[in-house]
VOPAGU-2260 file (C-alpha; in pm, 1 decimal, decimal comma):
REM VOPAGU-2260
SITE   aa  ch    i         X         Y         Z
SITE  UNK   A    0    2216,1     790,8    2606,7
SITE  UNK   A    1    2158,2    1167,6    2631,6
SITE  UNK   A    2    2329,1    1231,4    2296,9
SITE  UNK   A    3    2113,2     974,1    2122,6
SITE  UNK   A    4    1800,9    1119,5    2280,6
SITE  UNK   A    5    1891,8    1466,5    2157,9
SITE  UNK   A    6    1958,9    1334,3    1807,3
SITE  UNK   A    7    1624,3    1153,2    1806,6
SITE  UNK   A    8    1444,6    1475,3    1897,9
SITE  UNK   A    9    1639,3    1657,0    1625,3
SITE  UNK   A   10    1524,1    1401,0    1368,5
SITE  UNK   A   11    1160,1    1443,4    1470,0
SITE  UNK   A   12    1190,0    1823,4    1456,6
SITE  UNK   A   13    1297,3    1796,7    1090,9
SITE  UNK   A   14     954,1    1649,0    1010,3
SITE  UNK   A   15     749,9    1912,1    1194,8
SITE  UNK   A   16     715,0    2149,3     891,9
SITE  UNK   A   17     566,4    1870,7     681,0
SITE  UNK   A   18     330,1    1761,6     957,1
SITE  UNK   A   19     217,7    2119,1    1017,3
SITE  UNK   A   20     150,4    2174,4     647,5
SITE  UNK   A   21     -46,2    1849,7     620,7
SITE  UNK   A   22    -268,1    1932,2     920,5
SITE  UNK   A   23    -298,6    2309,8     885,7
SITE  UNK   A   24    -369,5    2326,3     513,0
SITE  UNK   A   25    -559,9    1995,0     476,0
SITE  UNK   A   26    -305,2    1876,0     224,2
SITE  UNK   A   27    -434,8    1518,0     249,4
SITE  UNK   A   28    -759,3    1612,9      77,5
SITE  UNK   A   29    -592,0    1783,6    -215,8
SITE  UNK   A   30    -259,3    1598,3    -247,1
SITE  UNK   A   31    -321,3    1257,3     -86,8
SITE  UNK   A   32     -25,8    1074,0    -242,0
SITE  UNK   A   33     230,1    1330,5    -129,3
SITE  UNK   A   34      75,7    1343,3     217,0
SITE  UNK   A   35      71,9     964,9     251,8
SITE  UNK   A   36     430,5     946,1     129,8
SITE  UNK   A   37     542,4    1196,4     394,1
SITE  UNK   A   38     342,0    1027,6     670,5
SITE  UNK   A   39     509,2     699,8     577,7
SITE  UNK   A   40     853,4     856,6     603,8
SITE  UNK   A   41     762,6    1006,0     941,0
SITE  UNK   A   42     590,6     712,1    1110,3
SITE  UNK   A   43     782,6     421,9     958,0
SITE  UNK   A   44    1133,3     571,0     947,6
SITE  UNK   A   45    1159,6     876,1    1175,3
SITE  UNK   A   46     924,4     791,4    1463,2
SITE  UNK   A   47    1010,2     421,5    1444,1
SITE  UNK   A   48    1381,5     501,2    1463,3
SITE  UNK   A   49    1348,7     510,8    1842,0
SITE  UNK   A   50    1408,6     134,8    1834,6
SITE  UNK   A   51    1739,8     199,8    1657,1
SITE  UNK   A   52    1843,7     489,1    1879,9
SITE  UNK   A   53    1759,4     278,0    2185,9
SITE  UNK   A   54    1792,0     -89,9    2084,5
SITE  UNK   A   55    1777,9    -200,8    2448,6
SITE  UNK   A   56    1400,3    -139,7    2437,8
SITE  UNK   A   57    1356,3    -457,6    2233,0
SITE  UNK   A   58    1688,9    -634,1    2289,2
SITE  UNK   A   59    1792,2    -580,2    1926,4
SITE  UNK   A   60    2137,6    -548,5    1775,2
SITE  UNK   A   61    2272,8    -194,1    1792,9
SITE  UNK   A   62    2293,5     -61,5    1433,7
SITE  UNK   A   63    2305,3     305,3    1527,9
SITE  UNK   A   64    2541,9     531,2    1330,8
SITE  UNK   A   65    2568,7     896,0    1237,3
SITE  UNK   A   66    2519,5     800,2     872,8
SITE  UNK   A   67    2179,7     662,5     972,7
SITE  UNK   A   68    2088,3     990,9    1142,9
SITE  UNK   A   69    2196,6    1170,6     825,7
SITE  UNK   A   70    1968,5     947,4     614,9
SITE  UNK   A   71    1664,1    1031,7     830,5
SITE  UNK   A   72    1733,3    1404,6     808,1
SITE  UNK   A   73    1827,4    1394,2     438,7
SITE  UNK   A   74    1508,9    1220,8     323,1
SITE  UNK   A   75    1296,4    1491,6     487,7
SITE  UNK   A   76    1511,4    1769,8     338,9
SITE  UNK   A   77    1500,0    1617,9     -10,7
SITE  UNK   A   78    1122,6    1573,6      16,5
SITE  UNK   A   79    1081,9    1943,1      97,7
SITE  UNK   A   80    1318,5    2045,5    -182,1
SITE  UNK   A   81    1136,1    1838,9    -445,9
SITE  UNK   A   82     775,2    1886,2    -333,9
SITE  UNK   A   83     771,7    2254,2    -225,2
SITE  UNK   A   84     813,1    2397,3    -579,6
SITE  UNK   A   85     534,3    2170,1    -704,0
SITE  UNK   A   86     292,3    2273,4    -427,7
SITE  UNK   A   87     372,7    2641,2    -484,2
SITE  UNK   A   88     254,8    2641,6    -847,5
SITE  UNK   A   89     -15,5    2375,5    -874,7
SITE  UNK   A   90    -382,4    2437,0    -800,0
SITE  UNK   A   91    -572,0    2224,8    -555,6
SITE  UNK   A   92    -811,5    1958,2    -682,1
SITE  UNK   A   93   -1172,6    2076,8    -700,4
SITE  UNK   A   94   -1362,8    1828,0    -917,4
SITE  UNK   A   95   -1510,1    1529,0    -730,3
SITE  UNK   A   96   -1512,3    1170,1    -849,3
SITE  UNK   A   97   -1858,3    1059,1    -961,9
SITE  UNK   A   98   -2023,4     717,8    -957,5
SITE  UNK   A   99   -2217,7     508,1   -1204,6
SITE  UNK   A  100   -2414,2     246,4   -1013,6
SITE  UNK   A  101   -2446,2       0,2   -1300,9
SITE  UNK   A  102   -2085,7      19,2   -1418,8
SITE  UNK   A  103   -1930,0      32,3   -1071,8
SITE  UNK   A  104   -2128,7    -253,6    -924,4
SITE  UNK   A  105   -2072,8    -468,0   -1233,2
SITE  UNK   A  106   -1700,4    -393,1   -1215,9
SITE  UNK   A  107   -1698,0    -487,5    -846,4
SITE  UNK   A  108   -1863,0    -819,7    -927,6
SITE  UNK   A  109   -1606,4    -890,7   -1200,3
SITE  UNK   A  110   -1321,2    -808,1    -961,4
SITE  UNK   A  111   -1461,5   -1042,2    -696,4
SITE  UNK   A  112   -1492,0   -1324,8    -949,2
SITE  UNK   A  113   -1133,3   -1261,1   -1061,2
SITE  UNK   A  114   -1010,8   -1271,0    -700,7
SITE  UNK   A  115   -1199,4   -1595,7    -645,0
SITE  UNK   A  116   -1048,6   -1750,3    -957,9
SITE  UNK   A  117    -691,0   -1654,0    -866,6
SITE  UNK   A  118    -743,9   -1780,0    -510,4
SITE  UNK   A  119    -869,6   -2117,1    -633,8
SITE  UNK   A  120    -571,0   -2158,6    -866,4
SITE  UNK   A  121    -327,0   -2051,3    -594,2
SITE  UNK   A  122    -457,6   -2283,3    -322,4
SITE  UNK   A  123    -486,9   -2564,5    -574,3
SITE  UNK   A  124    -113,3   -2513,1    -636,6
SITE  UNK   A  125      16,2   -2476,0    -279,2
SITE  UNK   A  126    -244,0   -2674,5     -84,8
SITE  UNK   A  127    -506,0   -2577,0     174,0
SITE  UNK   A  128    -497,6   -2215,2     293,1
SITE  UNK   A  129    -260,2   -2138,6     577,1
SITE  UNK   A  130    -542,1   -2007,9     797,4
SITE  UNK   A  131    -743,5   -2328,6     747,2
SITE  UNK   A  132    -445,6   -2545,3     841,4
SITE  UNK   A  133    -381,3   -2330,1    1148,2
SITE  UNK   A  134    -743,2   -2367,7    1262,9
SITE  UNK   A  135    -719,6   -2744,3    1209,0
SITE  UNK   A  136    -404,9   -2758,9    1420,3
SITE  UNK   A  137    -196,0   -2886,6    1129,7
SITE  UNK   A  138      51,0   -2595,2    1149,5
SITE  UNK   A  139     226,0   -2448,8    1452,2
SITE  UNK   A  140     503,3   -2194,2    1504,4
SITE  UNK   A  141     766,0   -2449,0    1405,1
SITE  UNK   A  142     616,1   -2520,0    1062,4
SITE  UNK   A  143     397,2   -2224,0     964,5
SITE  UNK   A  144     691,3   -2000,8     864,7
SITE  UNK   A  145     851,9   -2259,7     637,5
SITE  UNK   A  146     512,5   -2342,6     484,8
SITE  UNK   A  147     450,1   -1972,7     414,6
SITE  UNK   A  148     789,9   -1931,3     250,3
SITE  UNK   A  149     736,2   -2232,7      23,1
SITE  UNK   A  150     394,3   -2102,6     -77,0
SITE  UNK   A  151     505,1   -1745,8    -150,8
SITE  UNK   A  152     864,1   -1649,7    -229,3
SITE  UNK   A  153     940,6   -1987,0    -383,4
SITE  UNK   A  154     671,2   -1962,0    -653,4
SITE  UNK   A  155     774,3   -1838,5    -996,9
SITE  UNK   A  156     442,7   -1661,2   -1063,9
SITE  UNK   A  157     384,9   -1538,0    -710,7
SITE  UNK   A  158     354,9   -1177,5    -831,1
SITE  UNK   A  159      30,7   -1271,8   -1007,2
SITE  UNK   A  160     -96,0   -1464,0    -705,1
SITE  UNK   A  161      -1,6   -1173,8    -477,7
SITE  UNK   A  162    -205,4    -944,1    -700,3
SITE  UNK   A  163    -514,4   -1161,0    -657,2
SITE  UNK   A  164    -464,0   -1234,6    -287,0
SITE  UNK   A  165    -370,3    -889,2    -155,7
SITE  UNK   A  166    -382,7    -597,0    -399,3
SITE  UNK   A  167    -708,7    -669,5    -583,7
SITE  UNK   A  168    -899,2    -748,6    -261,1
SITE  UNK   A  169    -792,2    -415,2    -113,3
SITE  UNK   A  170    -889,1    -233,1    -433,3
SITE  UNK   A  171   -1226,3    -410,3    -442,2
SITE  UNK   A  172   -1280,7    -331,4     -72,6
SITE  UNK   A  173   -1220,9      39,7    -136,4
SITE  UNK   A  174   -1459,1      41,8    -434,1
SITE  UNK   A  175   -1726,0    -137,7    -230,4
SITE  UNK   A  176   -1672,3      98,6      63,3
SITE  UNK   A  177   -1704,5     405,6    -160,9
SITE  UNK   A  178   -2031,0     271,7    -304,2
SITE  UNK   A  179   -2162,0     198,1      46,0
SITE  UNK   A  180   -2055,1     542,8     168,2
SITE  UNK   A  181   -2239,6     714,9    -115,0
SITE  UNK   A  182   -2548,0     496,9     -85,2
SITE  UNK   A  183   -2568,7     541,3     298,0
SITE  UNK   A  184   -2852,6     286,0     327,6
SITE  UNK   A  185   -2929,0     -58,3     180,6
SITE  UNK   A  186   -2560,2    -125,7     117,4
SITE  UNK   A  187   -2567,5    -486,3     235,5
SITE  UNK   A  188   -2412,2    -620,9     -84,5
SITE  UNK   A  189   -2127,2    -369,5     -66,5
SITE  UNK   A  190   -2044,4    -458,3     293,9
SITE  UNK   A  191   -2068,4    -828,4     206,3
SITE  UNK   A  192   -1813,2    -764,0     -67,8
SITE  UNK   A  193   -1581,2    -600,2     187,2
SITE  UNK   A  194   -1625,0    -901,4     415,6
SITE  UNK   A  195   -1531,5   -1142,4     136,6
SITE  UNK   A  196   -1217,8    -937,6      66,0
SITE  UNK   A  197   -1123,2    -960,3     434,6
SITE  UNK   A  198   -1156,9   -1339,5     420,9
SITE  UNK   A  199    -931,7   -1358,6     113,9
SITE  UNK   A  200    -669,0   -1142,0     285,7
SITE  UNK   A  201    -669,9   -1365,0     594,5
SITE  UNK   A  202    -659,2   -1703,4     421,1
SITE  UNK   A  203    -287,6   -1701,1     323,1
SITE  UNK   A  204    -189,4   -1622,3     682,6
SITE  UNK   A  205     -23,5   -1284,2     621,4
SITE  UNK   A  206      28,9   -1133,9     966,6
SITE  UNK   A  207       4,1    -761,2     893,9
SITE  UNK   A  208    -231,9    -752,2     597,7
SITE  UNK   A  209    -529,2    -637,0     803,5
SITE  UNK   A  210    -338,4    -325,5     907,2
SITE  UNK   A  211    -274,7    -251,3     538,6
SITE  UNK   A  212    -645,9    -288,6     467,3
SITE  UNK   A  213    -740,2     -60,1     756,6
SITE  UNK   A  214    -483,1     195,8     640,4
SITE  UNK   A  215    -632,2     184,2     292,1
SITE  UNK   A  216    -989,2     222,1     418,3
SITE  UNK   A  217    -875,4     503,9     649,1
SITE  UNK   A  218    -737,9     695,8     349,3
SITE  UNK   A  219   -1063,7     630,3     163,1
SITE  UNK   A  220   -1269,5     743,7     462,5
SITE  UNK   A  221   -1080,2    1071,0     498,5
SITE  UNK   A  222   -1109,9    1149,1     126,3
SITE  UNK   A  223   -1478,3    1056,1     118,6
SITE  UNK   A  224   -1553,8    1272,8     421,7
SITE  UNK   A  225   -1352,0    1552,9     263,4
SITE  UNK   A  226   -1580,8    1568,5     -38,7
SITE  UNK   A  227   -1360,0    1398,4    -298,1
SITE  UNK   A  228   -1668,3    1221,7    -441,0
SITE  UNK   A  229   -2017,6    1332,3    -537,2
SITE  UNK   A  230   -2140,1    1226,8    -191,0
SITE  UNK   A  231   -2036,7    1565,3     -51,1
SITE  UNK   A  232   -1877,9    1642,7     283,7
SITE  UNK   A  233   -1925,4    1440,4     602,5
SITE  UNK   A  234   -1805,2    1474,7     960,0
SITE  UNK   A  235   -1501,6    1258,0    1041,5
SITE  UNK   A  236   -1592,5    1011,5    1318,3
SITE  UNK   A  237   -1281,0     939,5    1524,1
SITE  UNK   A  238   -1463,0     659,6    1704,4
SITE  UNK   A  239   -1505,6     468,0    1379,5
SITE  UNK   A  240   -1134,1     493,5    1305,8
SITE  UNK   A  241   -1041,9     367,0    1652,2
SITE  UNK   A  242   -1294,7      83,9    1623,3
SITE  UNK   A  243   -1151,3     -22,5    1287,3
SITE  UNK   A  244    -799,9     -32,3    1434,0
SITE  UNK   A  245    -922,1    -242,8    1725,3
SITE  UNK   A  246   -1097,7    -484,8    1491,0
SITE  UNK   A  247    -783,1    -515,3    1279,4
SITE  UNK   A  248    -574,8    -577,8    1590,9
SITE  UNK   A  249    -760,1    -901,2    1673,0
SITE  UNK   A  250    -668,9   -1115,1    1367,4
SITE  UNK   A  251    -316,7    -968,8    1355,5
SITE  UNK   A  252    -256,5   -1055,9    1720,5
SITE  UNK   A  253    -406,2   -1402,6    1663,6
SITE  UNK   A  254    -160,6   -1462,0    1377,2
SITE  UNK   A  255     131,0   -1355,6    1595,4
SITE  UNK   A  256       2,9   -1586,8    1867,8
SITE  UNK   A  257      10,8   -1880,2    1626,9
SITE  UNK   A  258     351,0   -1787,4    1483,1
SITE  UNK   A  259     529,1   -1715,8    1811,0
SITE  UNK   A  260     281,2   -1797,1    2091,5
SITE  UNK   A  261     482,5   -2057,4    2281,1
SITE  UNK   A  262     804,3   -1856,6    2246,4
SITE  UNK   A  263     687,2   -1518,2    2380,6
SITE  UNK   A  264     453,9   -1373,7    2639,9
SITE  UNK   A  265     148,0   -1168,0    2547,2
SITE  UNK   A  266     329,2    -844,7    2627,5
SITE  UNK   A  267     625,9    -946,6    2415,6
SITE  UNK   A  268     393,4   -1030,7    2126,1
SITE  UNK   A  269     249,1    -678,1    2141,3
SITE  UNK   A  270     603,1    -536,9    2132,4
SITE  UNK   A  271     682,9    -762,3    1835,8
SITE  UNK   A  272     377,8    -628,9    1653,4
SITE  UNK   A  273     478,0    -269,3    1714,6
SITE  UNK   A  274     832,9    -351,3    1606,0
SITE  UNK   A  275     700,4    -511,6    1286,7
SITE  UNK   A  276     486,3    -207,4    1208,2
SITE  UNK   A  277     731,3      70,3    1296,9
SITE  UNK   A  278    1069,3     -71,4    1392,8
SITE  UNK   A  279    1184,8    -320,0    1132,5
SITE  UNK   A  280    1183,1     -62,2     852,4
SITE  UNK   A  281    1406,1     169,0    1056,1
SITE  UNK   A  282    1631,7    -120,1    1155,0
SITE  UNK   A  283    1682,2    -228,9     793,1
SITE  UNK   A  284    1772,7     130,9     702,4
SITE  UNK   A  285    2024,0     149,7     988,0
SITE  UNK   A  286    2163,2    -195,6     909,0
SITE  UNK   A  287    2226,0     -91,3     546,7
SITE  UNK   A  288    2513,1     129,5     668,9
SITE  UNK   A  289    2681,1    -164,6     838,1
SITE  UNK   A  290    2611,0    -395,6     545,4
SITE  UNK   A  291    2796,5    -164,8     306,2
SITE  UNK   A  292    3087,0    -138,9     549,0
SITE  UNK   A  293    3106,2    -518,7     563,3
SITE  UNK   A  294    3013,6    -633,4     211,3
SITE  UNK   A  295    3023,1    -323,9     -10,9
SITE  UNK   A  296    2747,6    -187,6    -235,5
SITE  UNK   A  297    2516,8    -397,3    -452,0
SITE  UNK   A  298    2557,5    -190,4    -767,1
SITE  UNK   A  299    2326,2    -260,9   -1059,3
SITE  UNK   A  300    2272,2    -620,1    -947,8
SITE  UNK   A  301    1976,0    -503,4    -738,6
SITE  UNK   A  302    1792,1    -357,7   -1039,9
SITE  UNK   A  303    1511,5    -577,1   -1179,4
SITE  UNK   A  304    1578,9    -768,9   -1498,6
SITE  UNK   A  305    1217,3    -727,5   -1620,3
SITE  UNK   A  306    1170,2   -1087,4   -1730,7
SITE  UNK   A  307    1521,1   -1119,8   -1870,0
SITE  UNK   A  308    1528,2    -790,3   -2061,1
SITE  UNK   A  309    1855,5    -698,7   -1887,0
SITE  UNK   A  310    2141,0    -951,5   -1890,3
SITE  UNK   A  311    2248,9    -934,5   -1525,0
SITE  UNK   A  312    2132,3   -1179,9   -1258,9
SITE  UNK   A  313    1914,4    -988,0   -1013,6
SITE  UNK   A  314    2009,7    -987,6    -647,7
SITE  UNK   A  315    1709,3    -997,6    -413,3
SITE  UNK   A  316    1771,6    -707,6    -173,6
SITE  UNK   A  317    1495,9    -814,4      65,7
SITE  UNK   A  318    1633,8   -1168,6     100,0
SITE  UNK   A  319    1990,9   -1042,2     134,3
SITE  UNK   A  320    1899,7    -801,9     413,9
SITE  UNK   A  321    1697,7   -1071,3     593,5
SITE  UNK   A  322    2004,9   -1295,4     593,5
SITE  UNK   A  323    2213,1   -1007,6     729,6
SITE  UNK   A  324    1960,1    -915,7    1000,4
SITE  UNK   A  325    1805,1   -1245,9    1103,0
SITE  UNK   A  326    1953,5   -1528,0     898,7
SITE  UNK   A  327    1803,6   -1725,0     606,1
SITE  UNK   A  328    1433,1   -1795,0     568,9
SITE  UNK   A  329    1240,7   -1487,4     460,2
SITE  UNK   A  330    1258,6   -1132,4     334,8
SITE  UNK   A  331    1317,5    -810,6     527,4
SITE  UNK   A  332    1139,2    -490,8     417,3
SITE  UNK   A  333    1377,3    -244,4     254,2
SITE  UNK   A  334    1258,6     107,2     174,0
SITE  UNK   A  335    1307,9     256,1    -171,1
SITE  UNK   A  336    1563,9     508,4     -47,4
SITE  UNK   A  337    1753,5     244,1     149,1
SITE  UNK   A  338    1765,3      33,1    -165,0
SITE  UNK   A  339    1929,4     324,0    -346,7
SITE  UNK   A  340    2183,3     350,8     -63,2
SITE  UNK   A  341    2260,5     -20,6     -83,3
SITE  UNK   A  342    2315,0       3,1    -458,7
SITE  UNK   A  343    2537,8     311,0    -482,4
SITE  UNK   A  344    2594,3     453,3    -133,1
SITE  UNK   A  345    2502,8     815,5     -60,3
SITE  UNK   A  346    2482,6     902,6    -429,6
SITE  UNK   A  347    2224,5     626,7    -474,6
SITE  UNK   A  348    2029,3     742,3    -167,7
SITE  UNK   A  349    1997,4    1101,7    -290,8
SITE  UNK   A  350    1924,1    1000,6    -650,4
SITE  UNK   A  351    1662,1     745,7    -544,9
SITE  UNK   A  352    1496,2    1000,3    -313,8
SITE  UNK   A  353    1461,7    1252,9    -595,9
SITE  UNK   A  354    1336,6     986,3    -838,5
SITE  UNK   A  355    1082,8     846,7    -591,2
SITE  UNK   A  356     937,4    1184,7    -495,6
SITE  UNK   A  357     913,5    1290,8    -861,5
SITE  UNK   A  358     730,9     964,4    -938,7
SITE  UNK   A  359     485,0    1033,2    -656,2
SITE  UNK   A  360     424,5    1382,4    -794,6
SITE  UNK   A  361     369,0    1235,7   -1142,8
SITE  UNK   A  362     115,7     989,4   -1001,6
SITE  UNK   A  363     -53,4    1274,6    -815,3
SITE  UNK   A  364     -87,1    1468,1   -1139,3
SITE  UNK   A  365    -228,9    1167,4   -1321,5
SITE  UNK   A  366    -509,5    1126,3   -1068,6
SITE  UNK   A  367    -574,3    1500,2   -1068,3
SITE  UNK   A  368    -619,4    1505,8   -1445,0
SITE  UNK   A  369    -749,4    1154,8   -1520,2
SITE  UNK   A  370   -1107,3    1023,9   -1543,9
SITE  UNK   A  371   -1327,5    1104,8   -1246,2
SITE  UNK   A  372   -1496,3     770,1   -1180,5
SITE  UNK   A  373   -1493,4     556,4    -866,2
SITE  UNK   A  374   -1240,0     310,3   -1006,3
SITE  UNK   A  375    -988,2     592,5   -1039,1
SITE  UNK   A  376   -1083,0     705,4    -688,3
SITE  UNK   A  377   -1016,0     352,6    -559,9
SITE  UNK   A  378    -683,5     343,4    -742,1
SITE  UNK   A  379    -596,8     681,4    -592,8
SITE  UNK   A  380    -659,8     539,2    -246,0
SITE  UNK   A  381    -456,1     226,5    -322,7
SITE  UNK   A  382    -167,7     436,0    -449,8
SITE  UNK   A  383    -197,6     631,7    -126,8
SITE  UNK   A  384    -111,0     304,4      47,8
SITE  UNK   A  385     173,0     252,8    -201,0
SITE  UNK   A  386     299,2     601,2    -116,8
SITE  UNK   A  387     319,5     510,8     251,7
SITE  UNK   A  388     501,9     191,7     150,7
SITE  UNK   A  389     784,9     393,8      -6,2
SITE  UNK   A  390     931,4     396,6     345,3
SITE  UNK   A  391     905,2      15,9     361,3
SITE  UNK   A  392     933,9    -137,3      15,2
SITE  UNK   A  393    1116,1     -98,1    -312,4
SITE  UNK   A  394     968,9     144,0    -564,3
SITE  UNK   A  395     974,0    -145,5    -810,8
SITE  UNK   A  396     726,8    -334,0    -588,8
SITE  UNK   A  397     471,9     -52,0    -578,4
SITE  UNK   A  398     470,9     241,1    -821,5
SITE  UNK   A  399     692,4      78,6   -1085,6
SITE  UNK   A  400     544,8    -269,8   -1116,4
SITE  UNK   A  401     459,8    -425,6   -1450,4
SITE  UNK   A  402     214,6    -662,1   -1281,1
SITE  UNK   A  403      25,8    -385,7   -1102,0
SITE  UNK   A  404      48,8    -142,1   -1392,7
SITE  UNK   A  405     -80,8    -395,7   -1644,6
SITE  UNK   A  406    -364,3    -508,5   -1418,1
SITE  UNK   A  407    -475,5    -154,2   -1336,2
SITE  UNK   A  408    -461,2     -45,0   -1700,3
SITE  UNK   A  409    -677,8    -343,3   -1791,8
SITE  UNK   A  410    -928,4    -251,4   -1520,9
SITE  UNK   A  411    -946,0     111,6   -1634,5
SITE  UNK   A  412    -996,0       5,1   -1997,2
SITE  UNK   A  413   -1259,8    -250,7   -1898,3
SITE  UNK   A  414   -1440,8       6,2   -1681,8
SITE  UNK   A  415   -1449,8     253,6   -1972,6
SITE  UNK   A  416   -1588,2      -4,5   -2214,2
SITE  UNK   A  417   -1837,9    -125,3   -1955,4
SITE  UNK   A  418   -1966,7     226,2   -1888,8
SITE  UNK   A  419   -2001,9     290,6   -2262,5
SITE  UNK   A  420   -2192,6     -34,1   -2325,2
SITE  UNK   A  421   -2424,6      20,4   -2029,7
SITE  UNK   A  422   -2493,3     379,0   -2134,3
SITE  UNK   A  423   -2582,2     258,6   -2484,4
SITE  UNK   A  424   -2813,6      -2,0   -2334,2
SITE  UNK   A  425   -2983,6     263,5   -2119,9
SITE  UNK   A  426   -3032,1     486,3   -2423,9
SITE  UNK   A  427   -3184,7     196,0   -2611,2
SITE  UNK   A  428   -3428,8     115,9   -2330,8
SITE  UNK   A  429   -3522,2     482,2   -2297,3
SITE  UNK   A  430   -3581,5     511,4   -2669,4
SITE  UNK   A  431   -3794,5     196,6   -2670,2
SITE  UNK   A  432   -4000,2     332,4   -2382,0
SITE  UNK   A  433   -4056,3     666,7   -2558,3
SITE  UNK   A  434   -4119,2     506,0   -2895,6
SITE  UNK   A  435   -3829,2     683,7   -3067,2
SITE  UNK   A  436   -3497,1     578,2   -3212,7
SITE  UNK   A  437   -3187,2     621,8   -2994,7
SITE  UNK   A  438   -2976,7     925,1   -3071,3
SITE  UNK   A  439   -2614,8     847,7   -3151,1
SITE  UNK   A  440   -2376,8    1029,1   -2912,6
SITE  UNK   A  441   -2264,2    1354,6   -3073,2
SITE  UNK   A  442   -2463,7    1295,0   -3391,8
SITE  UNK   A  443   -2785,2    1435,6   -3538,5
SITE  UNK   A  444   -3126,9    1304,9   -3449,3
SITE  UNK   A  445   -3215,6    1034,2   -3707,6
SITE  UNK   A  446   -3506,4    1092,4   -3940,1
SITE  UNK   A  447   -3831,1     925,6   -3837,9
């Protein structure tokens, strides 16, 4: 027990330099993706590893090993080695994101209509929403899990539905929140848009989605208060952050009550929630060591086929680890670095760590140099959430996703065209008001 406690403290000490740099030098404001990525590694893997070091706290299987301790230390060391040279040469971001009321509010309306359309198609395919059936008493803890699995993992086009039911609502909520933050007053429509996104996130019955939304809005709030938009600087209100977490706790706890209410006490449900947020990601990382010892590495079978572009049959790492940890009937979260370890052992772990951190740096550079509108700000915030998810999910489910990449590129292109058309319309109205012909952008004034 003492040895494990000392090793746990050693693991946490390895993350102190990164935490100090993030707090002391306000790295979050200037390099949000890198900061979120590191916070994810710390909270989800390092801090949450206490449930692996001391499995008796939750009556879990003991997956502790020295290889696991080495993985926790190695990911911090590799992060420092990859990120430190970048931070030593790059300049901090100085130019704020600006808003265009007409273009941004029109884009928000289009996104909400798109979310509504995808939701209608999805629920028309799988049946009434899970939340509605729970409220009607048609689903209980014995049937809700199987119903969820049939309506999610079993669908061929679930990636598209997942985009409309989770990712787009969070993106729209951030855009609406940024508009409301800048406006300060008379932002009823923006807050109504956020409320509609919350409803969409709750309807499928995802237990932890509200925490993801609060995390996303927290990142947006910190960046907005830090002056990353034209709204300027604001004072960070800790009370608002605590209140948001409390509000998010209510629907999440209610979902857990429905899923496992008759099987566990209230105290045990709270422990299960904390385990789901912090512990399960550490447990899947620790269990990967024992999986390889028992079954061997996955090899290239775990790589995506990209709609049949590669000839091999893809092995679903999440499903495989769920079977190993809990048995059939779901998917267990597997971090990007753990996925590399499962594919090629330690060589895969190190290689995947370097690749992932370089990808995060590349994304950071894109947002530093890209267009400075509120859609890009909202995408920056969303990718901040993705960066925290590196410690929970595959890199192919976040940063390298054809579904997400295609959808976001379409939104950026649409936003650019929309802004151009609206600016032309404004020029035309202004010219009509002044009794002159509109001046073509960049061209000479036409003869009268």
